[in-house]
Backbone bond lengths (Angstrom), bond angles and torsions (degrees), N, CA, C in turn:
res aa  C-N    CA-C-N  psi(-1)  N-CA   C-N-CA  omega(-1)  CA-C   N-CA-C  phi
1 X - - - 1.452 - - 1.522 109.58 -
2 X 1.333 116.36 147.71 1.450 122.08 -176.37 1.517 109.86 -114.75
3 X 1.346 115.89 141.67 1.446 119.72 173.39 1.519 108.73 -70.59
4 X 1.324 116.09 158.29 1.450 119.89 176.60 1.516 113.15 89.24
5 X 1.318 114.14 -170.86 1.456 121.72 -171.58 1.523 113.07 -101.61
6 X 1.342 116.46 -48.40 1.462 120.59 -173.32 1.525 111.20 -69.59
7 X 1.320 115.12 148.97 1.459 121.99 176.55 1.529 108.69 -124.56
8 X 1.329 115.69 143.77 1.461 121.41 179.05 1.522 109.25 -107.40
9 X 1.333 115.32 118.59 1.460 121.85 172.39 1.524 106.68 -98.99
10 X 1.314 116.23 109.61 1.466 121.22 -172.82 1.524 110.49 -85.31
11 X 1.329 115.55 117.03 1.461 120.58 178.35 1.525 110.42 -81.52
12 X 1.320 115.89 136.68 1.468 120.12 178.71 1.530 112.04 -96.53
13 X 1.327 116.93 11.14 1.461 120.23 -177.11 1.523 112.20 -58.90
14 X 1.339 117.17 -34.57 1.463 121.01 -178.59 1.519 112.68 -98.91
15 X 1.338 116.87 8.08 1.461 120.12 176.07 1.527 109.74 -78.09
16 X 1.320 116.09 171.69 1.457 121.52 173.95 1.524 107.38 -75.67
17 X 1.330 116.75 100.91 1.461 120.94 -174.52 1.524 112.89 -69.37
18 X 1.331 116.97 -10.03 1.460 118.97 175.10 1.528 111.16 -79.47
19 X 1.350 115.83 -10.58 1.462 120.54 179.49 1.530 108.87 -142.77
20 X 1.326 115.16 58.38 1.461 120.17 -176.76 1.522 111.25 -61.04
21 X 1.316 116.43 -37.87 1.464 119.90 -178.93 1.524 111.15 -55.46
22 X 1.340 116.71 -43.56 1.459 120.53 178.90 1.523 110.92 -64.49
23 X 1.325 117.08 -41.86 1.462 120.82 -179.61 1.523 111.03 -62.96
24 X 1.314 116.67 -42.12 1.469 120.51 179.89 1.516 111.18 -64.89
25 X 1.337 116.86 -42.30 1.465 119.75 178.26 1.523 110.97 -63.58
26 X 1.338 116.82 -39.74 1.469 120.28 177.53 1.530 110.67 -60.79
27 X 1.323 116.56 -46.05 1.464 120.82 -178.90 1.525 110.95 -63.87
28 X 1.306 116.05 -39.32 1.457 119.92 179.23 1.522 110.50 -63.39
29 X 1.334 116.28 -46.93 1.468 120.15 178.83 1.529 111.54 -64.45
30 X 1.322 116.76 -31.32 1.461 121.26 -177.04 1.524 112.68 -77.89
31 X 1.324 117.71 -9.41 1.454 120.04 175.67 1.510 116.08 99.17
32 X 1.339 118.69 16.36 1.463 120.19 175.39 1.524 109.61 -60.58
33 X 1.318 115.87 144.94 1.464 120.44 -179.31 1.528 112.22 -84.23
34 X 1.328 116.37 -29.75 1.463 122.04 -178.78 1.528 108.51 -150.09
35 X 1.317 115.08 161.81 1.469 120.91 170.60 1.524 107.34 -105.73
36 X 1.316 115.67 124.11 1.462 121.88 -178.41 1.520 108.92 -98.31
37 X 1.317 116.39 129.17 1.462 122.37 -173.47 1.526 109.78 -117.13
38 X 1.318 116.45 108.67 1.461 122.04 -179.90 1.526 109.63 -88.65
39 X 1.316 115.79 106.83 1.463 121.59 -178.86 1.533 108.18 -100.99
40 X 1.326 116.29 120.92 1.468 121.81 -177.58 1.523 109.64 -128.03
41 X 1.328 115.68 141.77 1.463 119.94 -171.80 1.525 114.93 -109.83
42 X 1.343 118.23 -1.10 1.464 120.01 -177.57 1.512 113.43 77.48
43 X 1.336 117.88 3.07 1.471 122.27 178.68 1.522 110.53 -118.88
44 X 1.322 116.88 -59.83 1.462 120.26 177.47 1.522 110.27 -64.19
45 X 1.317 115.50 -36.83 1.470 122.76 172.64 1.524 107.00 -129.59
46 X 1.331 118.26 157.56 1.465 119.21 -174.44 1.519 115.13 -72.93
47 X 1.318 117.80 -19.35 1.450 120.35 -177.07 1.525 111.01 -86.98
48 X 1.337 116.13 166.99 1.463 122.86 -179.83 1.526 107.61 -135.43
49 X 1.344 116.64 128.71 1.468 118.18 -179.34 1.528 110.66 -121.37
50 X 1.316 117.80 -105.54 1.464 121.02 -173.28 1.519 109.45 -137.41
51 X 1.341 115.59 175.72 1.445 120.50 -176.37 1.518 112.82 -130.30
52 X 1.332 116.96 -159.15 1.461 120.76 -172.42 1.523 114.21 -65.18
53 X 1.330 118.66 -29.85 1.472 118.48 -179.38 1.525 110.94 -66.22
54 X 1.322 116.64 -38.21 1.460 119.57 176.15 1.523 110.83 -65.55
55 X 1.315 116.66 -41.96 1.467 120.40 178.64 1.522 110.54 -62.88
56 X 1.309 116.94 -39.98 1.465 120.70 177.53 1.532 110.62 -59.63
57 X 1.315 116.80 -39.73 1.467 120.36 178.04 1.526 110.90 -67.06
58 X 1.337 116.74 -39.89 1.464 120.27 177.69 1.520 110.68 -64.35
59 X 1.329 116.16 -38.84 1.468 119.88 -179.49 1.531 111.44 -56.77
60 X 1.314 116.66 -33.91 1.466 120.28 -179.35 1.522 112.28 -74.55
61 X 1.335 117.19 -12.15 1.459 121.03 -174.59 1.530 114.36 -104.42
62 X 1.326 117.64 -5.83 1.465 118.98 -176.71 1.518 111.00 -151.16
63 X 1.339 113.71 152.41 1.464 120.41 173.20 1.524 111.75 -98.45
64 X 1.319 116.82 -4.29 1.459 119.37 178.87 1.530 110.45 -65.33
65 X 1.336 117.81 148.77 1.463 119.50 173.82 1.519 111.22 -59.45
66 X 1.325 115.58 140.53 1.466 121.92 177.27 1.527 108.78 -102.97
67 X 1.311 115.23 122.40 1.461 123.59 -174.71 1.524 108.06 -112.29
68 X 1.320 116.70 102.13 1.463 120.93 -174.97 1.527 111.30 -94.00
69 X 1.316 115.70 133.66 1.466 122.95 176.50 1.526 106.91 -116.04
70 X 1.331 115.81 104.54 1.462 121.11 -174.19 1.523 110.14 -89.62
71 X 1.312 116.19 98.88 1.462 121.70 174.37 1.525 107.56 -94.29
72 X 1.336 113.26 66.50 1.463 120.43 -176.28 1.517 109.11 -131.70
73 X 1.314 115.36 154.57 1.464 120.83 -172.07 1.518 113.36 -74.14
74 X 1.331 117.30 -31.20 1.473 119.81 -174.30 1.530 110.96 -133.91
75 X 1.310 118.20 67.22 1.470 120.14 -178.38 1.520 113.51 -62.40
76 X 1.326 116.92 -29.10 1.466 119.01 -179.12 1.514 112.88 -59.26
77 X 1.314 116.85 -32.67 1.465 120.98 -178.54 1.527 111.33 -70.31
78 X 1.322 117.40 -26.85 1.461 120.81 -171.29 1.530 113.75 -117.29
79 X 1.324 118.29 1.59 1.463 119.69 -169.24 1.521 112.44 -60.18
80 X 1.323 117.74 -34.29 1.461 120.16 179.06 1.517 112.17 -60.03
81 X 1.320 117.21 -37.20 1.463 120.86 -179.85 1.516 111.06 -67.07
82 X 1.329 117.66 -37.07 1.462 120.05 -179.95 1.526 111.08 -74.11
83 X 1.296 116.66 -33.71 1.469 119.70 174.22 1.524 109.65 -64.67
84 X 1.328 116.27 -48.00 1.473 120.38 -179.25 1.523 112.30 -64.37
85 X 1.336 116.90 -26.68 1.466 120.16 -179.59 1.520 112.62 -70.48
86 X 1.337 116.93 -16.61 1.458 119.89 175.69 1.507 115.76 107.48
87 X 1.329 118.19 17.54 1.464 120.07 176.69 1.528 110.14 -66.70
88 X 1.313 116.03 137.00 1.464 120.89 177.64 1.522 111.85 -89.46
89 X 1.301 116.77 -30.40 1.463 121.95 173.91 1.525 107.71 -139.10
90 X 1.319 115.33 144.06 1.468 120.83 -177.80 1.522 107.92 -135.36
91 X 1.323 115.60 123.10 1.462 121.49 179.58 1.521 109.14 -114.07
92 X 1.322 115.31 131.67 1.458 121.64 175.85 1.526 108.31 -115.13
93 X 1.325 116.74 171.55 1.468 120.23 -177.33 1.519 111.44 -96.74
94 X 1.328 114.84 139.56 1.451 120.12 178.57 1.526 111.04 -69.95
95 X 1.334 117.75 -17.24 1.473 121.35 -176.22 1.532 113.98 -83.63
96 X 1.319 119.62 -0.15 1.463 120.40 -176.86 1.520 111.11 -68.57
97 X 1.340 116.16 156.88 1.464 121.70 -177.86 1.521 111.50 -101.65
98 X 1.310 116.49 51.76 1.461 121.36 174.00 1.514 107.57 -149.56
99 X 1.323 118.27 162.14 1.468 120.03 -179.64 1.528 111.40 -58.53
100 X 1.317 115.89 131.06 1.458 121.93 -176.81 1.527 113.39 -88.64
101 X 1.347 120.07 -41.23 1.465 119.15 -174.51 1.525 115.22 -55.20
102 X 1.349 120.67 -42.44 1.470 117.94 -178.72 1.523 113.49 -59.88
103 X 1.323 117.03 -35.37 1.467 119.52 -179.76 1.517 111.10 -70.60
104 X 1.337 117.67 -45.23 1.466 120.37 177.05 1.527 110.94 -61.26
105 X 1.305 116.52 -40.83 1.474 120.49 179.82 1.523 111.15 -64.87
106 X 1.326 116.91 -38.75 1.470 120.34 178.75 1.525 111.03 -64.95
107 X 1.322 116.62 -40.16 1.467 120.30 178.92 1.520 110.08 -62.71
108 X 1.313 116.52 -47.05 1.465 120.28 -178.86 1.526 112.01 -68.58
109 X 1.327 116.73 -36.89 1.469 119.67 179.26 1.520 111.13 -62.50
110 X 1.321 116.89 -26.55 1.467 121.86 178.38 1.526 112.05 -84.65
111 X 1.337 116.77 2.23 1.450 120.41 179.28 1.518 114.00 80.22
112 X 1.329 117.64 20.75 1.457 121.64 179.54 1.534 108.68 -108.50
113 X 1.318 116.25 165.65 1.456 121.65 178.07 1.523 109.19 -87.90
114 X 1.322 115.96 133.56 1.461 122.35 -177.01 1.525 109.75 -106.07
115 X 1.337 115.49 138.58 1.453 119.44 -179.29 1.507 113.19 -132.11
116 X 1.335 114.72 156.74 1.460 121.85 172.62 1.520 108.67 -123.95
117 X 1.325 116.02 131.17 1.456 122.51 179.01 1.515 109.86 -106.32
118 X 1.344 114.85 148.29 1.464 120.48 176.15 1.526 108.81 -124.45
119 X 1.325 116.26 132.60 1.457 121.73 175.20 1.535 109.70 -67.69
120 X 1.323 117.50 164.52 1.471 119.33 -178.32 1.519 114.70 -55.13
121 X 1.312 117.80 -35.53 1.468 119.90 -176.71 1.518 113.66 -88.28
122 X 1.322 118.16 -3.93 1.463 121.67 -177.00 1.525 110.25 -90.26
123 X 1.319 116.49 129.36 1.461 121.17 179.38 1.529 110.32 -72.40
124 X 1.316 116.04 148.59 1.465 120.28 177.91 1.520 112.47 -64.33
125 X 1.316 116.93 -20.43 1.471 119.22 178.35 1.526 111.55 -61.37
126 X 1.323 117.41 -19.93 1.468 119.99 177.31 1.518 111.99 -63.35
127 X 1.344 117.75 -18.92 1.463 121.53 -179.12 1.527 112.50 -81.15
128 X 1.312 117.09 -20.13 1.466 120.71 -168.00 1.525 115.10 -56.20
129 X 1.331 120.47 -38.96 1.465 118.31 -178.93 1.526 114.29 -65.71
130 X 1.327 117.41 -14.69 1.465 120.86 -172.68 1.535 113.13 -114.49
131 X 1.336 116.46 9.68 1.464 121.27 -169.67 1.527 115.38 -51.06
132 X 1.312 122.15 -39.84 1.472 118.18 -178.37 1.526 113.54 -74.53
133 X 1.325 117.93 -7.71 1.463 120.37 -166.92 1.521 114.47 -103.91
134 X 1.317 119.24 -5.94 1.465 119.23 -176.46 1.527 110.89 -123.19
135 X 1.330 114.28 156.44 1.463 123.20 179.92 1.525 112.13 -110.36
136 X 1.324 116.17 -16.79 1.464 122.67 -173.09 1.523 109.13 -131.08
137 X 1.323 115.91 136.04 1.465 121.55 165.88 1.522 106.74 -113.64
138 X 1.326 116.35 120.27 1.464 120.97 179.28 1.525 109.31 -105.92
139 X 1.317 115.23 117.61 1.460 121.53 178.42 1.528 108.13 -95.70
140 X 1.331 116.16 118.33 1.457 121.36 177.97 1.527 109.00 -84.51
141 X 1.332 115.48 123.53 1.458 120.60 178.70 1.532 111.55 -109.47
142 X 1.329 115.57 17.83 1.459 124.99 164.62 1.527 105.78 -145.29
143 X 1.304 116.85 167.44 1.458 119.46 173.20 1.535 108.18 -73.05
144 X 1.318 118.68 129.11 1.461 119.73 -177.17 1.523 111.92 -65.07
145 X 1.341 114.68 145.70 1.454 119.04 174.94 1.512 114.70 136.43
146 X 1.339 117.77 -28.68 1.459 120.87 -177.91 1.525 109.88 -144.60
147 X 1.326 116.22 146.96 1.451 120.91 175.21 1.523 111.26 -84.44
148 X 1.346 115.95 167.95 1.450 121.72 173.64 1.512 115.84 75.96
149 X 1.353 118.31 17.92 1.460 120.11 179.90 1.532 111.01 -82.89
150 X 1.339 114.97 167.87 1.463 121.29 -178.68 1.527 109.94 -79.61
151 X 1.310 116.07 132.14 1.459 125.09 179.64 1.529 111.39 -61.33
152 X 1.354 116.83 130.20 1.457 122.60 178.02 1.529 108.75 -92.50
153 X 1.306 115.83 92.09 1.456 121.70 -173.66 1.534 112.24 -61.69
154 X 1.322 116.14 -39.56 1.464 118.96 -177.05 1.523 111.92 -67.53
155 X 1.328 117.14 -32.10 1.470 120.33 176.26 1.520 109.87 -66.38
156 X 1.331 116.90 -44.30 1.463 120.37 178.47 1.519 110.72 -61.38
157 X 1.323 116.86 -43.22 1.461 120.87 -178.41 1.525 111.67 -64.35
158 X 1.317 116.72 -35.32 1.463 121.37 -177.42 1.525 112.42 -79.27
159 X 1.328 116.26 -35.15 1.470 118.59 -166.88 1.525 116.72 -107.30
160 X 1.335 118.94 -32.12 1.459 118.72 -168.52 1.524 113.03 -63.79
161 X 1.317 117.63 -52.20 1.461 119.41 177.82 1.518 111.05 -63.09
162 X 1.317 116.62 -40.24 1.464 120.52 -179.51 1.519 112.00 -64.86
163 X 1.344 117.08 -29.38 1.467 120.06 -179.68 1.516 111.75 -61.99
164 X 1.336 117.35 -28.39 1.470 120.11 179.04 1.521 111.11 -59.72
165 X 1.334 117.67 -34.04 1.464 120.62 179.73 1.523 111.84 -63.99
166 X 1.319 116.61 -24.40 1.462 120.41 -179.42 1.530 111.89 -85.91
167 X 1.327 116.69 3.26 1.465 121.65 176.29 1.526 110.77 -117.75
168 X 1.328 116.18 24.67 1.468 119.87 -179.24 1.524 112.06 -61.32
169 X 1.338 116.86 -23.88 1.469 119.92 178.68 1.523 111.40 -75.08
170 X 1.330 117.57 -11.04 1.467 122.38 178.41 1.528 108.07 -133.88
171 X 1.334 117.68 76.48 1.466 119.78 -171.27 1.522 114.42 -65.69
172 X 1.338 118.06 -20.23 1.462 120.78 -177.89 1.521 111.75 -113.56
173 X 1.319 117.29 -48.90 1.461 120.63 -171.85 1.525 113.83 -88.18
174 X 1.321 118.84 -13.90 1.459 120.32 177.36 1.517 111.05 -65.91
175 X 1.332 116.53 144.14 1.460 120.82 -175.53 1.528 111.30 -128.56
176 X 1.330 114.77 137.36 1.458 121.66 170.22 1.531 107.62 -99.76
177 X 1.328 116.23 119.17 1.459 122.01 177.18 1.522 109.05 -102.87
178 X 1.321 116.78 144.72 1.458 121.50 172.77 1.524 107.49 -121.04
179 X 1.325 115.67 129.24 1.465 121.27 -173.04 1.514 109.23 -133.26
180 X 1.345 115.41 116.41 1.450 120.15 174.25 1.512 113.11 128.61
181 X 1.329 116.68 110.99 1.452 120.72 175.34 1.517 114.46 72.28
182 X 1.326 117.94 20.07 1.467 120.23 -179.63 1.529 108.93 -85.12
183 X 1.318 115.48 126.86 1.464 121.48 -178.79 1.526 108.45 -158.42
184 X 1.322 117.23 -167.47 1.467 120.32 -177.45 1.528 112.20 -64.95
185 X 1.328 117.50 -24.31 1.464 120.62 179.17 1.522 112.98 -80.14
186 X 1.314 117.68 -25.35 1.473 120.10 -174.78 1.528 113.47 -112.30
187 X 1.325 118.22 -8.95 1.465 121.08 -173.83 1.523 112.57 -62.39
188 X 1.330 117.70 -43.13 1.465 119.52 -179.20 1.520 110.87 -62.78
189 X 1.317 116.79 -38.11 1.465 120.55 -179.27 1.527 111.09 -65.99
190 X 1.331 118.03 -46.97 1.465 118.58 -178.02 1.531 110.86 -70.20
191 X 1.343 116.96 -30.23 1.457 118.68 173.39 1.516 111.32 -63.17
192 X 1.332 116.48 -39.13 1.457 121.40 178.23 1.522 112.41 -67.80
193 X 1.330 117.00 -15.91 1.466 121.76 176.14 1.529 111.59 -95.85
194 X 1.332 117.44 5.51 1.455 121.09 173.48 1.509 115.88 86.20
195 X 1.335 118.16 14.35 1.469 119.34 179.00 1.530 110.07 -63.49
196 X 1.323 115.65 137.29 1.463 121.08 178.76 1.523 111.94 -90.22
197 X 1.324 116.44 -42.81 1.464 122.33 -175.29 1.520 108.63 -124.28
198 X 1.326 115.52 125.21 1.458 121.76 179.48 1.527 108.30 -104.38
199 X 1.324 116.10 117.31 1.463 120.63 175.59 1.525 107.35 -83.50
200 X 1.324 115.78 118.42 1.465 121.21 -175.44 1.520 108.16 -124.05
201 X 1.324 116.41 128.17 1.456 120.24 -177.27 1.505 113.49 -122.45
202 X 1.327 116.98 -87.36 1.458 121.69 -171.39 1.524 112.46 -59.92
203 X 1.333 118.20 -30.20 1.469 120.92 -179.08 1.519 112.27 -62.73
204 X 1.327 117.55 -22.73 1.468 120.92 -177.85 1.522 112.28 -87.93
205 X 1.320 117.04 -11.37 1.462 119.87 -174.46 1.525 112.45 -117.54
206 X 1.340 115.91 27.05 1.460 120.76 175.81 1.528 108.08 -75.74
207 X 1.313 116.31 126.04 1.464 120.75 -178.37 1.533 110.71 -57.83
208 X 1.307 115.89 131.79 1.457 121.44 178.19 1.507 114.95 85.95
209 X 1.350 117.71 -3.48 1.458 120.91 -178.73 1.527 109.60 -96.93
210 X 1.325 117.30 137.18 1.462 123.39 179.54 1.525 108.96 -72.65
211 X 1.323 117.27 111.86 1.453 121.84 -175.26 1.531 111.84 -62.55
212 X 1.328 116.63 -43.67 1.461 120.21 -178.92 1.524 111.02 -63.27
213 X 1.320 115.92 -42.86 1.470 119.35 178.92 1.526 110.22 -63.88
214 X 1.342 116.41 -38.31 1.466 119.77 -178.65 1.526 110.99 -64.91
215 X 1.320 116.82 -43.84 1.461 120.02 178.70 1.522 110.42 -62.22
216 X 1.340 116.50 -45.60 1.464 120.25 179.42 1.521 110.79 -62.36
217 X 1.331 117.19 -41.47 1.455 121.53 -178.90 1.524 111.25 -64.48
218 X 1.315 117.05 -46.91 1.466 120.98 -178.66 1.523 110.39 -63.55
219 X 1.308 116.77 -44.33 1.465 120.75 178.94 1.529 110.94 -62.22
220 X 1.332 116.55 -44.33 1.462 120.83 -178.60 1.526 111.73 -66.13
221 X 1.331 116.92 -41.06 1.456 120.21 178.43 1.529 111.47 -64.43
222 X 1.324 117.10 -39.22 1.466 120.18 177.71 1.524 110.53 -63.69
223 X 1.321 116.91 -42.39 1.460 119.99 178.33 1.530 111.57 -65.15
224 X 1.333 115.97 -36.97 1.463 119.21 178.00 1.522 110.74 -65.68
225 X 1.318 116.51 -40.32 1.455 119.41 176.83 1.514 111.89 -61.00
226 X 1.315 116.37 -43.81 1.470 120.90 177.76 1.526 110.59 -63.38
227 X 1.329 116.78 -43.24 1.465 122.04 -176.69 1.524 112.02 -56.54
228 X 1.317 116.93 -47.88 1.457 119.47 -172.54 1.527 113.57 -91.25
229 X 1.315 117.92 -21.13 1.467 119.64 -179.92 1.525 112.61 -93.42
230 X 1.322 116.83 -32.67 1.466 119.28 -170.57 1.521 114.62 -126.75
231 X 1.330 118.44 -8.36 1.464 119.64 -171.64 1.533 112.87 -127.04
232 X 1.319 116.76 28.39 1.472 122.52 174.59 1.530 113.09 53.67
233 X 1.327 116.34 32.91 1.446 120.01 177.67 1.513 115.43 80.92
234 X 1.323 117.52 -0.37 1.464 121.39 179.51 1.528 109.82 -88.02
235 X 1.332 118.09 135.25 1.472 119.21 176.27 1.517 111.08 -57.79
236 X 1.325 118.36 139.76 1.474 119.26 -179.63 1.517 111.66 -66.92
237 X 1.319 114.36 149.20 1.463 121.09 177.83 1.517 109.19 -74.19
238 X 1.315 116.87 139.98 1.457 120.94 177.58 1.518 110.53 -62.69
239 X 1.319 115.53 139.61 1.459 120.15 176.79 1.532 112.08 -69.17
240 X 1.319 116.83 -16.42 1.461 120.34 -174.35 1.524 113.17 -95.71
241 X 1.338 118.45 -0.69 1.459 121.35 179.94 1.523 110.39 -92.69
242 X 1.342 115.16 140.00 1.454 121.84 179.03 1.515 109.28 -120.15
243 X 1.328 116.23 154.06 1.459 121.55 -177.59 1.528 109.82 -128.99
244 X 1.343 118.21 143.23 1.467 119.99 176.00 1.518 110.63 -66.94
245 X 1.315 116.06 140.04 1.462 121.09 -179.27 1.520 112.00 -113.61
246 X 1.335 117.33 -41.26 1.458 120.04 176.68 1.520 109.47 -166.94
247 X 1.330 115.06 168.77 1.463 122.23 175.19 1.519 107.30 -134.47
248 X 1.322 116.40 122.20 1.465 121.85 -172.19 1.525 110.46 -141.47
249 X 1.339 116.69 160.19 1.473 118.81 169.17 1.523 109.78 -57.70
250 X 1.313 115.97 148.28 1.462 119.74 -172.25 1.522 112.78 -60.12
251 X 1.332 118.39 -33.94 1.467 119.32 -178.59 1.527 111.91 -68.93
252 X 1.350 117.41 -23.04 1.458 121.03 174.70 1.529 110.96 -91.39
253 X 1.329 116.31 -33.94 1.461 120.72 -175.35 1.519 112.50 -68.04
254 X 1.331 117.54 -42.48 1.468 120.42 -173.95 1.526 112.42 -61.45
255 X 1.361 119.62 -51.50 1.470 117.90 179.17 1.524 112.93 -67.48
256 X 1.349 116.57 -31.02 1.467 119.18 177.98 1.521 110.09 -65.56
257 X 1.324 117.33 -42.31 1.463 121.16 177.80 1.527 110.70 -60.28
258 X 1.329 116.95 -41.29 1.479 119.89 179.59 1.526 110.45 -64.49
259 X 1.330 116.85 -39.12 1.469 120.63 179.76 1.521 110.73 -62.84
260 X 1.331 116.59 -43.71 1.465 120.51 179.60 1.523 110.45 -64.66
261 X 1.332 116.65 -43.88 1.469 119.65 -179.55 1.516 112.00 -66.09
262 X 1.345 117.02 -33.46 1.464 119.77 177.59 1.528 111.42 -63.26
263 X 1.333 116.73 -21.26 1.462 120.95 178.04 1.532 111.61 -90.44
264 X 1.335 116.85 6.36 1.463 120.52 175.89 1.509 115.19 89.47
265 X 1.338 117.71 14.55 1.465 121.32 178.63 1.520 108.21 -109.93
266 X 1.322 119.58 117.02 1.468 120.88 -179.82 1.530 111.02 -63.30
267 X 1.336 115.71 147.58 1.458 122.20 178.47 1.524 108.59 -132.71
268 X 1.317 116.00 134.70 1.464 121.92 171.40 1.524 107.55 -110.32
269 X 1.329 115.95 131.51 1.467 121.11 -176.75 1.524 108.72 -114.14
270 X 1.323 115.83 128.05 1.460 121.78 179.25 1.522 109.97 -127.49
271 X 1.312 115.36 151.32 1.459 118.77 173.73 1.518 109.96 -69.00
272 X 1.325 115.81 137.70 1.451 120.73 177.14 1.523 110.32 -80.98
273 X 1.321 116.12 161.00 1.460 120.90 173.59 1.517 111.30 -78.42
274 X 1.335 115.61 -14.09 1.461 119.80 -179.61 1.516 110.64 -91.20
275 X 1.304 115.91 149.15 1.462 120.89 177.17 1.528 109.63 -109.60
276 X 1.301 116.41 141.72 1.459 119.81 166.37 1.526 106.79 -87.72
277 X 1.297 116.80 158.08 1.462 118.32 -177.00 1.522 112.03 -83.44
278 X 1.336 117.11 -12.70 1.469 119.42 178.91 1.518 109.25 -72.56
279 X 1.320 115.59 107.52 1.470 122.67 177.38 1.531 111.76 58.70
280 X 1.331 116.53 19.44 1.454 119.45 177.36 1.518 114.81 67.07
281 X 1.316 117.40 18.70 1.470 119.90 -177.29 1.519 111.07 -73.57
282 X 1.325 115.20 143.73 1.456 119.39 171.14 1.531 109.29 -77.38
283 X 1.313 115.06 149.24 1.451 119.37 172.38 1.535 108.76 -77.53
284 X 1.327 115.08 171.02 1.461 120.47 -178.63 1.517 109.98 -117.44
285 X 1.325 115.65 140.69 1.460 121.52 175.56 1.522 108.70 -104.65
286 X 1.315 116.01 129.50 1.459 122.26 -179.96 1.531 109.08 -104.39
287 X 1.346 115.35 128.83 1.456 122.25 176.88 1.526 108.89 -117.97
288 X 1.332 115.47 147.06 1.464 121.85 173.71 1.531 107.48 -127.10
289 X 1.334 118.50 158.66 1.466 118.96 175.90 1.523 110.66 -56.25
290 X 1.323 116.52 138.25 1.465 120.46 -178.12 1.525 111.11 -56.66
291 X 1.332 116.73 -38.23 1.463 119.92 179.84 1.526 111.95 -65.86
292 X 1.333 116.71 -23.31 1.467 120.56 -178.42 1.521 112.47 -97.21
293 X 1.341 117.64 0.02 1.462 120.11 -176.23 1.532 112.77 -59.71
294 X 1.342 119.92 -45.18 1.474 117.97 177.93 1.526 113.08 -59.05
295 X 1.329 116.97 -39.67 1.468 120.01 179.13 1.524 110.36 -66.55
296 X 1.324 117.59 -41.92 1.465 120.89 178.05 1.525 110.97 -63.10
297 X 1.321 116.47 -40.66 1.474 120.14 177.75 1.523 110.54 -62.04
298 X 1.316 115.49 -44.27 1.465 120.01 -177.85 1.530 111.75 -64.02
299 X 1.331 116.35 -44.54 1.460 119.64 -172.94 1.524 113.38 -86.27
300 X 1.325 116.58 -30.47 1.465 118.64 -170.79 1.529 113.97 -127.52
301 X 1.347 117.18 8.41 1.457 119.59 179.83 1.511 112.69 -61.81
302 X 1.334 117.14 -42.49 1.467 120.27 -178.61 1.530 110.87 -66.92
303 X 1.339 116.62 -42.27 1.466 119.79 178.89 1.528 110.66 -65.15
304 X 1.302 116.62 -37.91 1.463 120.44 176.49 1.524 110.72 -60.10
305 X 1.330 116.50 -43.93 1.468 119.81 -179.50 1.521 111.08 -62.15
306 X 1.325 116.55 -40.61 1.472 119.76 179.27 1.530 111.03 -63.73
307 X 1.328 115.56 -43.42 1.463 119.21 -178.77 1.528 111.28 -68.26
308 X 1.321 116.50 -38.23 1.459 119.24 177.89 1.523 110.76 -66.09
309 X 1.351 117.14 -36.06 1.468 120.16 176.32 1.524 110.96 -66.28
310 X 1.329 116.38 -39.75 1.470 120.05 177.34 1.520 110.74 -62.20
311 X 1.343 115.60 -43.79 1.457 119.40 178.68 1.519 111.81 -63.73
312 X 1.334 116.28 -38.44 1.463 120.27 178.99 1.528 110.11 -67.48
313 X 1.338 116.23 -38.77 1.466 119.49 177.89 1.514 112.25 -62.71
314 X 1.311 116.71 -37.80 1.471 119.88 176.58 1.527 110.47 -60.22
315 X 1.343 114.33 -43.14 1.474 118.37 -178.00 1.522 110.60 -65.07
316 X 1.336 117.02 -37.15 1.456 120.26 -179.85 1.520 111.83 -67.75
317 X 1.355 116.21 -28.29 1.463 120.25 -177.61 1.511 112.57 -76.70
318 X 1.342 117.68 -15.50 1.458 119.11 -175.03 1.518 110.87 -76.69
């Protein structure tokens, strides 16, 4: 787990593909948060890379999440193979010429995160028909198909902050990814635009450059950009920190947790050290991500107070 807000998805497109296993192990040791897999079919984009069998082999070599970006013309035909290969998140392009909802639904039905990517010239409004079905919006800041291209700053400025509006159905877990030309020179800027996940490729494979230092530098610069542009100068809260929200009898805690999660806020439920006297059951402690605590307070603070009063009334009646 990494401190801070930004996450680095390390693309292996510029690695030595004859020894992918070594590249993945290097990235893992260097502190990458995810492995980004650029799948190209030679049709949707002019380049050709690898497919699900290669991803399956990578899955056996790392515990890091695998983030697949399918730059292919007909992902619906092959989505089952990519799910079976072990991808944790799968992003397809909104520009494809086949029905999009069935593919997004299949990804989510398998318990994976579904994403939609937009090319630089594609307006974000193209995402609107599919808004309830995706977890990720990927903004391309280069033309898809090749690594090492020049970052399109104006595309990032126009789209990254705006992409957050297209994840209103997932106020906490939805992610804005930026892919293309992200490096130490552009990381602070995309962080200032609210990007959650930075796809970084060629910058990590520069000969003589310390990969671990580069990942740390890019992540830190993105967080600094977010801090001063969007967070009133306050360091961003780590995505990996959780905060206690309430402690209730289990019969009240379970439905309350479901209600909070239905609103897009993750909840972790733990047994309390305290016991209620009803059948000797332990109470339950509900935690939410620290970054989501203000939203949880705003939306569910009043309901929490009512439930805590009910629980207190039960105790008084005993």
